[in-house]
NUKETOR-254672 format. One record per atom (N, C-alpha, C): residue in three letters; x, y, z. Coordinates in pm, whole numbers, plus 32768, in hexadecimal, padded with zeros to 4 digits. Layout:
N
ALAXYZ...
END
This chain:
345
MET8277DE878D20MET822CDEEB8D36MET81C5DEC28DA9LEU8184DE418DB7LEU8131DE108E1BLEU8191DE0F8EAFVAL821ADDE88EA6VAL825ADDF08F25VAL827DDE7A8F4FLEU827DDEF18EE7LEU8275DF768F18LEU81F8DFAF8F4CALA81AADF6D8F0FALA810ADFAA8F4FALA80F6DF618FE3VAL813FDEDC8FEFVAL811DDEB2906FVAL8171DEF090E0CYS81EDDF2390C4CYS8230DF5F9125CYS81FADFE29142GLY81A3E02890D5GLY8166E09D90EFGLY8109E0A6915CALA80C6E0349142ALA8048E00A91B1ALA8076DFEA9237VAL80FEDFB79221VAL813CDF9F92BAVAL8149E0169300SER817FE07C92B2SER81A0E11092D5SER811CE1409315ALA80B4E15292B3ALA8034E18E92D5ALA7FFCE1479353GLY800AE0D3936EGLY7FBCE08F93D9GLY7FFCE0B79460VAL807CE0F09457VAL80AFE0F894CDVAL809FE1A694E9THR8080E1FC9476THR8083E29E947BTHR7FDBE2AC94C5THR7F9DE25394ACTHR7F14E26594CATHR7F06E26D9571THR7F57E23E95ADTHR7F5EE262963FTHR7FA4E2DB9677SER7F5CE33C96B3SER7F7EE3AD96F6SER7FCCE39B9755LEU8040E3F39761LEU8092E3CE97CALEU8090E43F9856PRO8088E43098C5PRO8088E47D992APRO8110E4C09932LYS8115E534997CLYS8192E57F995FLYS81FFE54099B5THR81E5E4E29A19THR821FE48C9A6FTHR8255E4009A2BSER823CE3F799B1SER825EE37B9971SER82E4E3829965THR8310E2FB9966THR83AFE2C89971THR83C9E26C9904ASN837FE267987CASN83A9E229981CASN83EAE28097C2LYS8442E24C9783LYS848BE27A9714LYS84DCE20C96C8GLY84B3E2389620GLY850BE1F995D3GLY8502E15595D9ARG8570E11995AAARG8567E08C95A9ARG855BE03E9621SER8591E06A9695SER8591E02D970ESER8538E08F9774PHE84E1E05A97BDPHE84A7E0929840PHE8510E0A198A4ILE8500E0FF98F3ILE8539E1109977ILE8520E0AD99FEGLY8575E0789A2AGLY854EE0099A9AGLY8575E0529B0DHIS8529E0689B5FHIS8556E0719BD8HIS8567E0239C4AARG85E6DFFE9C8AARG8616DF9D9CC4ARG85D7DF8F9D63VAL85B7DF1C9D8EVAL8562DF059DF9VAL859DDE9B9E3DGLU8589DE6F9EDAGLU85F1DE089F0FGLU85D5DD8F9EFESER8552DD769EEFSER850DDCF49E94SER854EDCA89E2EGLY8577DC3E9E19GLY8592DC199D8CGLY8543DBA49D71ASN8583DB449D1DASN854ADAE69D02ASN8576DA599D34GLY85BEDA7B9DAEGLY85E2D9F09DD8GLY866BD9BE9DA8THR86A0D9FB9D4ATHR8721D9CB9D1BTHR87A2DA289D36GLY8794DAAD9DA5GLY87EADAED9DC4GLY87E4DB509D94LYS87AADB679D07LYS87A6DBDE9CB2LYS8739DC4D9CEBPRO876ADCC49CD3PRO8703DD1A9D09PRO8696DD159CAFGLY8604DD3A9CDBGLY8588DD4D9C99GLY857ADDF29C87TYR851CDE059C0ATYR850FDE9F9BF7TYR8465DEB29BE3THR844BDF239BF4THR83B1DF5B9BE8THR83B9DFA59B72ILE835CDFB39B39ILE8341DFF99AADILE82CAE0579AD1ASP8296E0C19A90ASP8226E1069A7BASP81B4E0BF9A43ASP8150E0F19A41ASP80C7E0D49A13ASP80D2E0BD9974PHE8122E111992FPHE810DE10D98A2PHE814CE089986EALA81D4E09398B1ALA822AE00A9892ALA81DEDF7D989BLYS8194DF879919LYS8138DF0C9944LYS80E2DEEB98C7LYS8093DF659899LYS8030DF419825LYS807BDF1997A1VAL80E9DF579783VAL8115DF209711VAL814FDE8A9716LEU8195DE729792LEU81D1DDEB97A1LEU816DDD8F97D9THR80EDDD9F97DCTHR8093DD4897E3THR801BDD4D978FGLY8021DDB29728GLY7FAEDDBE96D1GLY7FBBDD609651GLY7F6FDD5695E9GLY7F53DD18959BGLY7FC9DD319529LEU7FE4DDBE9513LEU803BDDF494CFLEU80B8DDB594AFTHR80FEDD8E952CTHR8176DD5F9548THR8182DCB29553THR8100DC7C9584THR8106DC0995B4THR80B2DBA1953EVAL8077DBF894E2VAL801DDBA89472VAL804BDBC993E5PHE8043DC5393E7PHE806DDCA99354PHE80DADCB09329LEU8143DCC49387LEU81DBDCC99378LEU81FFDC559332PRO81E9DBDD937CPRO8213DB37936APRO81EFDB1C92DBMET8168DB4592C5MET815FDB2A923BMET819EDB6C91C3VAL81B4DBED91E8VAL820FDC2A9188VAL82A5DBD19181TYR82CCDBC191DDTYR8365DB5B91F0TYR8354DAE391A3ILE82DADAA491ABILE82E6DA31918BILE82BBDA4590F1LEU827DDA91909DLEU8281DAB79011LEU8310DAEF8FDCVAL834BDB2F9034VAL83DFDB5C8FFEVAL842ADADC9008PHE841EDA709063PHE847DDA09906BPHE8455D9AE9003ILE83D1D9BB8FD8ILE83BFD9558F5FILE83F5D9648EEDILE83F3D9E48EDAILE842CDA2C8E76ILE84AEDA568E62GLY84F7DA638EE0GLY8573DA928ED3GLY85C4DA308ED1LEU85C1D9B18F1DLEU8621D94A8F34LEU863BD9078EB5PRO85DAD8D78E67PRO85F4D8938DDBPRO862CD9108D79SER85F4D9718D84SER860FD9DB8D05SER86A0D9F28D26ASN86D6DA1F8DAEASN876DDA2A8DB2ASN87BFD9BF8DA7GLY8795D94C8DC0GLY87CED8D18DC7GLY87E8D8A18D3DMET877BD8D18CD9MET87AAD8AB8C49MET87EBD9118C0DALA87DBD9888C39ALA883DD9FB8BE9ALA88B0D9F48C0DLEU88E6D9BD8CA1LEU8961D98C8CC3LEU89B5D90E8C59TRP895FD8C08C55TRP8972D84F8C06TRP8995D8738B79VAL892AD8AE8B33VAL8940D9048AB6VAL89DBD9408ABAPHE89E1D9978B00PHE8A63D9F58B14PHE8ACDD99A8B18ILE8AF4D9458B7AILE8B69D8F88B73ILE8B7BD88F8B2BPHE8B12D82B8AFDPHE8B07D7BB8AA3PHE8AE2D7C88A20ARG8A9DD8188A07ARG8A68D8338959ARG8A8CD8AE8918THR8AD7D8F4897BTHR8B15D97D8923THR8BB4D94C88F3LYS8BDFD94B889CLYS8C5CD9378850LYS8CC7D98A887BLYS8CA0DA218846LYS8CE4DA928862LYS8CD9DAC388EBARG8D38DADD892DARG8D4ADB0B89A5ARG8D41DBA789B1HIS8CE9DBD58970HIS8CFCDC89896FHIS8CDEDCE789ECPRO8D12DD4B8A04PRO8D04DD738A9FPRO8C70DD838AC6ALA8C16DD978A5DALA8B93DDC68A7FALA8B48DD448AC3ILE8B85DCBE8A7BILE8B2FDC428AA4ILE8B81DC1F8B38ILE8BF5DC548B41ILE8C2FDC2E8BCBILE8BF3DC6C8C2ATYR8BD2DD068C28TYR8B7FDD548C79TYR8B0ADD218CA8MET8AABDCF98C39MET8A2EDCCE8C33MET8A26DC2C8C7FALA8AA1DBD28C71ALA8A9BDB7E8C96ALA8A95DB918D53ASN8AF4DBF38D74ASN8B14DC088DFDASN8AA2DC2F8E55MET8A50DCAB8DE7MET89CCDCAC8E21MET896DDC5A8E26ALA8968DBED8DDAALA890ADB708DE7ALA8940DB1E8E65MET89B9DB308E6DMET89D7DAC18EDFMET89CDDB128F70ALA89C3DB8D8F58ALA89BADBEA8FD7ALA8901DBD28FF4ASP88A9DBD38F8EASP8844DBAF8FBCASP8812DB338FF2LEU885CDAC08FBDLEU8836DA428FC7LEU884ADA2D906BLEU88D6DA5B9085LEU890FDA579122LEU889BDA9B917DPHE8877DAFB9151PHE87FBDB4C919CPHE877DDAEA91A8VAL8733DAD3912FVAL86C1DAA6912AVAL86C4DA059156ILE872BD9C89180ILE8724D93091AFILE86F4D93B9247TRP871BD9BD9288TRP86F8D9BD9308TRP8667D9F29323PHE8610DA0692B3PHE859FDA3692B5PHE852AD9B39316PRO8545D950930APRO84F1D8E59360PRO84DDD92193EBLEU855CD9349428LEU8570D96994BELEU8508D9E794C8LYS8522DA459456LYS84D4DADE9479LYS8453DAB29485ILE8418DA559401ILE83B1DA29940DILE8357DA07946FALA8395D98294B9ALA8384D94C951EALA8369D9B295ADTYR83C2DA17959ETYR83E2DA549622TYR8357DAC69623HIS8329DAE2958EHIS82B6DB4095B6HIS8234DAE995CFLEU8229DA7D958ELEU81BADA2495A2LEU81BBDA019645ASN822CD9FC9685ASN8202D9D99707ASN8212DA42975FGLY81BADAA6971DGLY81B6DB219780GLY8229DB739784ASN8289DB859726ASN82F7DBD5973AASN834DDB9297BFASN8341DB1797DDASN8395DADB983FASN8405DA8797FFTRP8474DAA5981BTRP84F7DA8997CFTRP8527DA08982CILE852ED98E980FILE8549D90D9854ILE85E3D8E3982DTYR8617D90797DBTYR8693D8D19776TYR870BD8FE97C9GLY870FD95D983DGLY8790D9749882GLY87BBDA0C9842GLU8827DA3A9899GLU8858DAAF9889GLU88B3DAA69801GLY8915DA3997FAGLY895EDA349772GLY8916DA3996EFLEU88A7D9FF96DDLEU885FDA0F965DLEU881CDA7B963DCYS8806DAAD96BCCYS87B5DB29969ECYS8813DB899669LYS887EDB9F968ELYS8903DBF7966CLYS8930DBD695CBVAL892BDB4995C1VAL894BDB269536VAL88BFDB6D94BBLEU8850DB50950BLEU87E0DB8E94A5LEU87E8DC2794A1VAL8809DC64950FVAL8836DCF99500VAL88A2DD2694A9GLY8903DCDA94B8GLY8986DD059475GLY8981DCDF93DAPHE8933DC8693CEPHE891DDC4B934EPHE88B5DCC692F5PHE8844DCF0933EPHE8801DD5A9302PHE8830DDBD92C3TYR886FDDF99331TYR88E3DE9A9315TYR8930DE6E92BBGLY898BDE0592C9GLY89F2DDCE925AGLY89D6DDB191CDASN893DDDA391C2ASN8911DD8A9156ASN88FADE0C9115MET88C3DE76916DMET889CDEFD9138MET891FDF359103TYR8971DF38913CTYR89F6DF78910BTYR8A4ADF4690A3CYS8A4ADEB790A4CYS8A5BDE6C9052CYS8A37DE998FA0SER899FDEAF8FC3SER8960DECA8F3DSER898FDF5D8F13ILE89A0DFB98F6BILE89C5E0508F6CILE8A40E03D8F21LEU8AACE0058F55LEU8B3EE0088F27LEU8B41DFC58E82PHE8B00DF3A8E6DPHE8B10DEF48E06PHE8ABCDF3C8D8EILE8A4DDF8F8DBEILE8A0FDFEC8D59ILE8A5EE0568D2CTHR8AB7E0948D8CTHR8B22E1038D5FTHR8B72E0AF8CF5CYS8BA1E0458D20CYS8C0BE00E8CE9CYS8BEDDFF18C53LEU8B5FDFCE8C49LEU8B10DFC58BB6LEU8B12E0328B4FSER8AFDE0AB8BA5SER8AEBE1228B69SER8B6DE14D8B2FVAL8BCDE1598B9FVAL8C43E1708B53VAL8C7BE12A8ADEGLN8C53E0A68AF2GLN8C9AE03D8A8DGLN8C64E06489F8ARG8BCFE0828A09ARG8B8EE09189A6ARG8BC5E1188959TYR8BC4E19B899ETYR8C18E1EC8975TYR8C89E1DB894DTRP8CF2E1918977TRP8D86E16B8941TRP8D63E13488D5VAL8D18E0F38892VAL8D01E09C8825VAL8CE2E0F687B6ILE8C95E15887DBILE8C64E1C58771ILE8CF3E20D875BVAL8D25E25987BCVAL8DA7E2A78784VAL8E28E2478774ASN8E2DE1BD8789ASN8EB0E17C876AASN8E77E10F872CPRO8E36E0EB86D4PRO8E06E05B8691PRO8E5EE00D8672MET8ED8E0218647MET8F4EDFD88632MET8F69DF87869FSER8F79DFC38706SER8FB1DF8C878BSER8F48DF3287DCTYR8EE2DF0B87ABTYR8EA9DE9487E2TYR8EE4DE1A87BFALA8F29DE05880AALA8F65DD6D880DALA8F88DD398892ARG8FD2DCC7888BARG8FF6DC7488F2ARG9024DCBD8971LYS9067DD18895ALYS90AFDD7F89C7LYS9042DDB88A1BASN8FE0DDD889D8ASN8F6BDE168A0CASN8F1BDDC58A7BSER8F23DD478A47SER8ED5DCE78A94SER8F1DDCC78B0FGLU8FB0DCC28AF4GLU8FE8DCB08B71GLU8FF8DD208BDAILE8FEBDD998BA6ILE8FC8DDFE8BFAILE8F3CDDF38C44ALA8ECFDDD08BFCALA8E5BDDB08C24ALA8E67DD508C88ILE8E95DCE88C90ILE8EAFDC958CEAILE8EDCDCC38D8EGLY8F53DD0B8D5AGLY8FABDD418DD3GLY8F48DD9F8E18VAL8EF1DDF88DD5VAL8E89DE4B8E0FVAL8E48DE0B8E6BSER8DF7DDA58E39SER8D90DD508E67SER8DB8DD118EF6ALA8E2DDCE98EECALA8E63DCBE8F58ALA8E74DD1E8FBFSER8E88DD808FABSER8EAEDDEE9005SER8E34DE1F9023ILE8DCFDE0A8FDBILE8D56DE51901CILE8D24DDE99087TRP8D10DD759057TRP8D0CDD1090CFTRP8D43DD2B9143LEU8DD7DD36913DLEU8E27DD4791B8LEU8DFDDDC19207LEU8DCFDE2491C7LEU8D90DEA891F8LEU8D1BDEA79245ILE8CD3DE6A91FEILE8C39DE319232ILE8C3FDDCC92B8ILE8C90DD6B92B4ILE8CB4DD299325ILE8CF1DD81938ALEU8D44DDB89381LEU8D94DE1293DELEU8D12DE9A940EGLY8CC0DEB393B4GLY8C72DF3F93DEGLY8BEDDEF09433THR8BD6DE6B941CTHR8B58DE49946DTHR8B8CDDFA9500ILE8C03DDFC9527ILE8C4DDDD7959AILE8BF5DE169610PRO8C03DE8F963APRO8BAFDEC79687PRO8B11DEA496B4LEU8AD8DE699635LEU8A6BDE36965CLEU8A4BDD9F96A1TYR8ADADD8796A2TYR8AD2DCE596DETYR8B11DD0B9788LEU8B3BDD6C979ELEU8B65DD969802LEU8B06DDCE987ATYR8A87DDE09858TYR8A26DE0B98C4TYR89B2DDC798A6ASP8969DD9A992BASP88F8DD36990FASP8882DD7998AAGLN8881DD289878GLN87FADD5A9824GLN8768DD25984BTHR876BDCD498A0THR86FBDC8798E0THR86DDDCD6995AALA864EDCD3998AALA861EDD1C9A09ALA85B3DCE19A2DTYR85ADDCB39AB2TYR8511DC7A9AE9TYR84D4DCE39B1AILE8453DCD79AE4ILE83ECDD459AFBILE83A5DCF99B7FVAL83A7DD2D9BEBVAL836ADD1F9C64VAL82B9DD1E9C57ASP8295DD969C0CASP821CDD9E9C1CASP81D0DD399BACLEU820CDD099B4ALEU81E5DCA99AD1LEU8209DC149AF9ASN8286DC109B5EASN829DDB7D9B58ASN82E1DB549AC7ILE8315DBAA9A73ILE836CDB719A10ILE83ECDBAC99FETHR843EDB7199A9THR84B8DBA6997FTHR84BCDBD198FDTHR84D4DC5898F4THR84E4DC8F985DTHR8582DC9B9835CYS858CDCA19797CYS85F8DC84974BCYS860CDD16971EHIS8653DD6D973BHIS8670DDF49719HIS85FEDE5D9704ASP8593DE1E9738ASP8513DE76973DASP850ADED497BFVAL8570DEA39809VAL8558DEEB98A0VAL8603DF0098BALEU862EDF6998E9LEU86CFDF739915LEU86A4DFC4997CPRO8724DFBC99D6PRO8726E0169A65PRO8741E0A29A1DLEU8715E1009A6ELEU8731E1869A58LEU8799E1AF9A3CASP8805E1B39AADASP88A4E1C29AA6ASP88DBE18E9A13THR88C8E13399F8THR88FBE0D19979THR88BEE12C98FFLEU8836E15598E3LEU87F1E18A9888LEU882FE21C9881ALA884DE26598EFALA886EE2E098DBALA88E5E32198A8PHE894FE2BC98ECPHE89E1E2D298D7PHE8A2AE29D9871ASP8A3EE2009887ASP8A8CE1C2983FASP8A40E19D979EMET89B8E18497A0MET8975E179972DMET8981E20396AFPHE896EE25F9712PHE8979E2F996B2PHE89F1E2FF9691ARG8A5FE2FE96CDARG8AE4E2FD967BARG8B1AE28B960CTYR8AC0E22D9646TYR8AE7E1B995DCTYR8AAAE1D9956BPHE8A2BE1DB957APHE89D7E1F394E6PHE8A08E27B94ABLEU8A21E2E494E9LEU8A5AE36694A9LEU8ADDE339944ESER8B2BE2E49470SER8BADE2CA943BSER8B72E29093BFLEU8B25E20493ADLEU8B12E1C4935ELEU8A9EE21E92F1ALA8A6CE28B9330ALA8A1AE2D992B9ALA8A78E31F9273ILE8AD7E35992B5ILE8B5EE3A9927AILE8B8EE35B9215GLY8BDDE2F29258GLY8C47E2B19206GLY8C03E23A91B4VAL8BB1E1FA91CCVAL8B78E18C9172VAL8B0EE1B59128PHE8ABEE241913CPHE8A4AE25590CBPHE8A66E2EC90A0PHE8A81E33190E6PHE8A9BE3CD90B0PHE8AFAE3E49044PHE8B83E3AE9041PHE8BDFE3A69001PHE8BC9E34F8F78PRO8B92E2E88F77PRO8B65E2988F1DPRO8B05E2B68ED0ALA8AA2E3048F12ALA8A45E3388EBCALA8A79E3A98E6FVAL8ABEE4078E9FVAL8AF0E46F8E62VAL8B38E4358DD9LEU8B90E3C68DF2LEU8BC0E3968D84LEU8B6DE34F8D18THR8B0CE30B8D5DTHR8AA5E2F78CEBTHR8A56E3478CB1THR8A45E3A28CDCTHR8A07E4128CA9THR8A48E4578C20VAL8AC6E4838C46VAL8B27E4A48BF0VAL8B43E4508B7CALA8B4AE3EF8B8AALA8B58E3628B1EALA8ADBE36C8AD9TYR8A78E37A8B00TYR89F5E36A8AA5TYR89E7E3F18A5AILE89F2E46C8AA9ILE89EDE4E88A5CILE8A59E4EE89CALEU8ADEE4C789FCLEU8B3BE48C899CLEU8B13E4488923MET8ACEE3F9894BMET8AB9E38088E3MET8A3BE3D2888CILE89E4E40F88C3ILE898CE44F8876ILE89C4E4B88821LYS8A03E4F58855LYS8A53E56487F5LYS8A8DE52D878CTHR8AD9E4D2878FTHR8B2AE46D872FTHR8AC9E42986D7LEU8A61E4058704LEU89F7E3CB8697LEU89C9E428863BASN89A9E4A88674ASN895EE519863FASN89ADE54C85C1ALA8A2DE5618601ALA8A9FE5958592ALA8ACBE526851ESER8AA8E49D852DSER8ACAE44384D4SER8A50E4378464ILE89E1E470848BILE8980E4598401ILE899EE4A2839CTHR89A2E449832ATHR89B8E482829DTHR8957E47A825CASP88FFE419824AASP887FE42081F6ASP8803E3DF8255GLU87B2E40A81D7GLU8719E3E08229GLU86FDE34D8263ASN872FE2F78222ASN8719E25E8266ASN8772E24182BEILE87F4E26B82D9ILE883AE24C8362ILE880FE2A983B2GLY87F1E320839BGLY87A8E38883EBGLY8726E33D844FLYS86C7E2FA840FLYS8675E2BA8459LYS867EE25484AELYS8704E2098489LYS8727E1AA84DBLYS8776E1E78560ARG87CBE2448538ARG880AE27285B1ARG87A1E2EA85FBLYS874DE2F285E1LYS86D4E3518631LYS869DE2EA8678LYS8677E2898649LYS8639E21786A8LYS86A4E1E38721ALA8739E1DB86EDALA87A4E1B9875AALA87ABE21E87B7ILE87A7E2A6879BILE879DE32987F3ILE872EE3288864LYS86B4E2F9881DLYS863CE2F78876LYS8642E28988D5LEU8670E20D88ADLEU86A0E1B3891ELEU8709E1D08980ILE8768E21B895BILE87C9E24689BBILE879BE2AA8A23LEU8739E31389F2LEU86F9E34B8A5ELEU86A4E31C8AAETHR8658E2AE8A6ATHR860AE27E8ACETHR8655E2318B2DVAL86C4E1F58B0FVAL8710E1BA8B7FVAL874FE1F88BEFLEU877CE2818BA9LEU87AEE2DF8C12LEU8727E3128C7CVAL86D5E33A8C4DVAL8660E36C8C80VAL8638E2FD8CFDMET863AE2728CCFMET860BE2128D02MET866FE1F88D90TYR86F8E1F78D6ATYR875BE1D58DBBTYR8757E24A8E39LEU8747E2BA8E08LEU874DE3328E74LEU86A3E33E8ED4VAL8663E30B8E87VAL85D7E31E8EDFVAL85E3E27E8F46CYS8616E21B8F14CYS8626E1BE8F5ACYS867DE1C88FC2PHE8700E1D98FC6PHE875DE1DF901DPHE875FE2629076THR8751E2C49020THR8756E358908CTHR86F6E37190FEPRO8675E36C90EFPRO8627E37B9163PRO8645E31191D4SER8671E29A91A1SER8686E2259211SER86FBE23F9278ASN8763E2679219ASN87DFE296927AASN87C5E31492C7LEU878CE37A928CLEU877BE3E092C5LEU8729E3E39348LEU869EE394932ALEU8668E37793B4LEU86B5E321941FLEU8706E2CC940BLEU8741E2539457LEU8790E2E694AFVAL87D1E349946DVAL8823E3A394B7VAL87D4E3FA94FDILE876CE43194E5ILE86FCE48B951DILE86D7E4469577HIS86A9E3BE9573HIS8670E36495DFHIS86ABE374965ETYR873FE345964ETYR87A0E33F96C0TYR87C1E3D296ECALA87CDE41D9696ALA87F8E4B596C3ALA876FE4E9971DLEU86EDE4D49709LEU869DE5059758LEU866FE4AA97D6ILE86ACE42897E6ILE86C4E3F79865ILE870FE43198B9LYS87B1E44C9868LYS87FDE48C98B4LYS87D5E50698FEASN87A8E55B98A5ASN876FE5E298E5ASN86E3E5E69917GLN86B4E55E9948GLN865DE53B99ADGLN85DFE5A39967TYR85D2E5A298D1TYR8560E5E59894TYR84F2E5739890ILE846EE5BF98C0ILE8410E58098B2ILE83B4E5819817GLY83B4E50997FCGLY8371E4E59767GLY8383E4649733SER834AE44F96ADSER8358E3CA967BSER836DE3E395E8VAL83CEE38F95BAVAL83E6E37E9536VAL83D7E2E49526TYR839FE28A954BTYR8390E2229544TYR8350E1C594BCALA82D5E22994BDALA82A6E2049431ALA8305E1FF939BLEU8333E28193A8LEU839FE2B89349LEU83FFE24F932BGLU8430E2319391GLU84C0E1EA9382GLU84ACE159935DSER842AE10993A9SER8409E09F9383SER83E1E09692F0LEU839EE0F992C6LEU839BE0F29229LEU83FAE0EC91DAPHE845FE15291E2PHE84CEE15B91A4PHE8531E0D991ABSER853AE08C921CSER8567E03A9249SER8552DFC691FCCYS84B6DFB991D8CYS8476DF5A9185CYS8499DF5F90E3LEU84A4DFF090CALEU84BCE016904FLEU8540DFEA9015VAL85ABDFF0908BVAL862BDFDC9059VAL863BDF449018GLU85FFDEDE906EGLU860BDE59903CGLU85CADE388FC4LYS8558DE858FA7LYS84F6DE668F1BLYS852FDEAB8EA2VAL8535DF2E8EB5VAL8547DF798E48VAL85D9DF678E02LYS8641DF3B8E43LYS86B9DF368E15LYS86BFDEBD8DA9HIS865DDE548DBAHIS8638DDF98D71HIS8623DE398CD3VAL85D5DEA98CD2VAL85A7DECD8C56VAL862FDF188C28VAL8670DF598C55VAL86ECDFA08C54VAL875ADF418BFFILE8755DEAD8C2BILE87B2DE568BEDILE876FDE438B66LEU86F1DE258B6ELEU86AEDE0A8AFCLEU86BEDE6E8A95LEU86C7DEE28A9FLEU86CDDF618A56LEU876FDF568A1DGLN87CCDF3C8A82GLN8835DF348A67GLN8862DECE89DFLYS882BDE5589F3LYS882EDDFD8981LYS87F9DE058919SER8798DE7C891ASER873BDE8B88A0SER877CDE6D880EARG8739DE5487BCARG8777DE28873CARG87A4DEB68708TYR874DDF2886F6TYR8770DF9086C6TYR87FCDFD3870DPHE87DFDFEA877BPHE8854E00887E1PHE88D5DFBE87A6SER88DEDF4A87C0SER8946DF0D87ACSER8993DF0E8728GLN8936DF0886BBGLN8952DF1A861BGLN8982DF9C861EGLU8947DFF58632GLU8972E0818630GLU8A17E0B9866AVAL8A25E07686D4VAL8A95E0A68719VAL8B04E05686ECLEU8AF3DFE686ABLEU8B5EDF788680LEU8B6ADFB185DDARG8B01DFEE85A7ARG8B16E0158519ARG8B30E0BD84F7ILE8B4BE0FC857BILE8B58E174856AILE8BCFE1B48505SER8C25E1658509SER8C86E17F84ABSER8C98E166840ELEU8C1BE13E83F8LEU8C18E0D18379LEU8BDAE14E830A
END
């Protein structure tokens, strides 16, 4: 909850600046206007508006954000590493739920190991000194991690419901299916993030003499390529999985309600239902605004609409990374797991 409060503070800090009608900042990346002079490397340079300059040079992004990332790194690296170790080496039975949660821990671990570069970037005044390649990797792993989480949470939701309606089928075959599904998800994410590696993610800002990573992108890239790309991701890798997750949880709740036969069982299963509702609400609150705002952000740029959704999109991008850990914990809740596995008893 502390990290959620921090994310909210980040958003609040950005929204305190009123934007003039000619402001060109939108969404996750600011608009860069190409100029003739570069940084001596042969690559073009870019100019940005005053609001973007304030954000990129202010304490919010050069002091506060790296402190948040340091905290997340200190907690996330050992916790995900330990979770992965437990799932792989200390769990005897390879249930589908364990397989999916192990993959989620792996995705988080692969993302958090890059945090030192992100921290150094912000502490260095939002100046990226590690080259185009590492910037692309960082950006690719960020979005890959988010969509990995969405898909694996969807798999967990469907698997939980399947256990309720088919308790006797909880066997080795289902584990083999889970392994195949997990491999397919990783392949999909790898293929889905390829476009992020095809465009330059760094931009030399002439006004500030810094090189940004994904914070400033050329207008033509933002307006057309990124709009189509994130619209496709939002529909294919978020919307359909979100519908499937919601349906699975609703059916789960109906089944649990119908199975209440006496007062003692009813109390336990009502607790399970509350946890299911909590997971569903947090899932939708976490991922829906972030994906919608990504699409809106690039759509506004595409249509040359003047406005700003930077604060909101930044907030929900932060929520994506933090709230999902709570979702995982609730998924592994003792009441939730026991009631799902014992529903047929």
